[in-house]
N, C-alpha and C positions, 0 to 999 in steps of 0.2 A: 517601550510600552508595547505589549503584545495585543494585537487586534482580537476583539472578542469573536467567538464563533457565532454564526448566524443560525437560527432555527428555521429550517426550510419548510415549505408547504408539505413535503412528504414526511415531516416529523424527524428528520435527521439534523444533527448539528453539523455545520460545515464551516471549515476555516476559510477566510476570505482569500487565502493564497492557494487553495486547492485548484487543480487544473479545471478550466472550463474546456470541455472537450466535445468533439463530434462523435465520441465513443467508438473510435477506430483504434484498437489497441496497438497495432503495428505503427500507425502514424504517431500515436502518443509516445510510444517508446522511442521511436526515431527522433521525434521532436525534443525529448528529454536529452538524448545523446548529443544533439546539436548544441544544447546549452551546457554540455559537460556534466550533465546530471544523470542519475539513475531513475528508473521508472518503478513506481509502486502502486498497487491497487489496494485501497482500504474498503473492506466490506463492512457495512453497517446495517442496522435494523431499527426502525422506529421503536422507542420505548426501551431500548437496550441500555441498562444501567452502566455497563462497562464502556459502551461507546461514549456515553455522556461523560463519564469519568476521564476517558482518554482526551476528550476535548477540554473539559473544564479544569483538569489537573495537569496532564502531560503537556498538551499543546500550549497551555497557559504559561509554562515556564519559558522565558525568553531564550535560554541556552538551547532548549530542545527545539523550539519553533525556528530559531535562526539556523541551527545546524541542518534541519530538514529542508528548509526553504533554500539554503545555499547548495545543497547536494542532491536533492530529490525533486521529482515531479510526482505529486500524489493525486491519483484519480479516485474519487469516492464513488462506490457503487452500492446499491441497495440489494441485499440478499434475496428479497422477495419482489424486487422491482420489475417493471414491465418495459422500461426503455430498451430499445434495440441497440445491441453492442456488436461491433464487428470484431470477431476473435482473430488471433494471429493467423489462423488457417483460412480466413476469409468467410467463415460462417457468420451469418447475421442472426443472433438469437437474443432473447430477453435476458435481462440481468439475472433473473431467477434461474433460467436454464443455464446460463454461463456459470453461476455459482455451483449448480449441480454438476456440470461438466468438469469443473476443477475440484470437486469434492470439498467445497467450502461449506462447512456446517455450522460454524459458530461466528458470533460477532462480538467484538471486532476481530477481523482477520486481516492481516497485512500480507500481501503477496509481493515478492520482489522478483524482478525479471532481469535477464542478462542485458548486456549493453547493445546488442544488435537484434533486430526483429526477424530478419530473413531466415536464419536457421530454425526458428521456432515453428515455422509452417509445417515442417516435416516431422516434428516431434509430437508424441502423444501429450495431452494436456498435463499429465502428472510429471512430465519431464521438462516442462517449459520454465518453471520458476527456479530461481537459484536459492531462495530461502522463503520461509513462511513463518509468521508469528501468529499462531492461532490463540485468540483470547487476549485478555487484558494483561499488559505488562506494567509494573510499577515504573515511575518516571526514570529512574536510573537505568533499569534494564531496557526500557523502551528506547532511550537514547543510544545505549550500547548496541541494540539490535540494528539500528540504522548505521552505526559505525561498522558493525560486523559486515554489512552489505557493502558500504562505501569502500572499505579497506579490502574487500574481496576475501575476507578471512574464511568465508564458507568454502573456498577452494581447498583448504587444508585442514579445517577443524570444525567441530560442532560449535554451536552458539555457547553451550555450557563450558566448553574448553576455552573459548574466546573470553568469556567472563572471568575465568581464572587468571588470565594474563593481564587484566586491568588492575590498576592500583585501587585499593579499597578506600 
């Protein structure tokens, strides 16, 4: 049985297994690594129909939720949010300013980061993530994108090419 998402005070749907965080990205990434998991940030917006769909359709599938919970730590951020987040370079800025810094323009957007936080400090924001899923993905492609990151397929091919290697 998959746990239902919670509708939060800020109007976002939230999975009960999403990371409860002090909003320090380097700490969150390192914490995920200690659990043998990868770190992802999911950007959302109140009233976003595709965000809702991601929660009520994609995360509602046990195979998807179980795979993500086993292999990833997911931090949910609000694209227009005011909470203070400490970026990998130590800058403490609002969620809204962080979204702008990383050029996140659509919701939902998933950002996936490498396994270690330390090298990210010296990189420009555009070079910090290993993969990005901008916009809604249908359940099969959504799960495949998490596999693409977990299997580090991004090191050698595009997501589109990775999809071609999967059994249909």
